[in-house]
C-alpha positions, 0 to 999 in steps of 0.5 A: 884284314885287307884294304884295297885302293882303286883310283886313277893317277892320284891314288897311283902316286903319279910323279912322287916317290911316296904317295898316300897309299904308301903311307897308309900301307906303312901305318896300317900294317902295324894294325894288321891291315894289308893295303893293296893299291890297284890304281894307275896313271890316267885311269878313269871310273870307266877303267874301274868298271872295266878292270873290276874283276882283276883289280878288285874282285879277285882280292875280295877286300874287307874295305874298299876305298874308291878315289876317282874324279880328277882324271875323269874331270880332265878326260871329259867323262860326263858327270852322269857317266862317272856317277853311274860307274861309281854306283856300278862298282859299289853294287858289284862289290856288295853283291860279290864280297860286301866290303866296307866302302869308302869314297874319297874326294881329292885336293882343291885347286887354286885355279877356279875353272879347274876347281869348278870342273872337279867339284862337279865330281866331288858332288857326285861322290857325295850324292852316291855316298848318301844314296848308297850308304857309303862313307865319304872321305872329304879330302878336299875339305881337310886339304883346305883346312890344312892349307889355311892353318899353315898359310899355304895355297894349294899350289904349295902342295901340288906338282907343276901340273896341279892335277897331281899332289906332291909329297906334302900333298900326299902326306896331307891326304894320308892324314885325312884318310887315316882319320876316317880309316883308322877305326877299321881295325877296331883300334883307335888311330 
């Protein structure tokens, strides 16, 4: 079974030595699931569409995890464009190889203006997931719960540039993703 992750800077693990995709790769390997990460720094949902054939289609994954939004928000992609790009990726995947599709949000931001900017994209992911019958992995909600439970602020789990989680932040992301993805092999996580 193959799980393919396609996203931007966060999914690519910008600025960290071990990102959530690496943790998933190690954890899911034991269950016989190959994790392929085709994410790159500063890529937006437009890049996801432009490179669909090379980064997604040619691998024909059984499970597709799409995590765009933060790079889109900070690179001035319109919400409507973002939403349409995600819809196109889902439609292309379903037509060509029909995988299980998961959409994932990302972390929260302490700066209210930054949080407002990304929340627009998180809402778009929720709308698309609901409209097209995909699973939504609400990373930002788990992130907030973890933060409150451990008496942390979001800045404790991000790099100096708050768009990018640090190793602790990626560990938290891996935990929530495993909760959602753990059952794809038919075995409990």
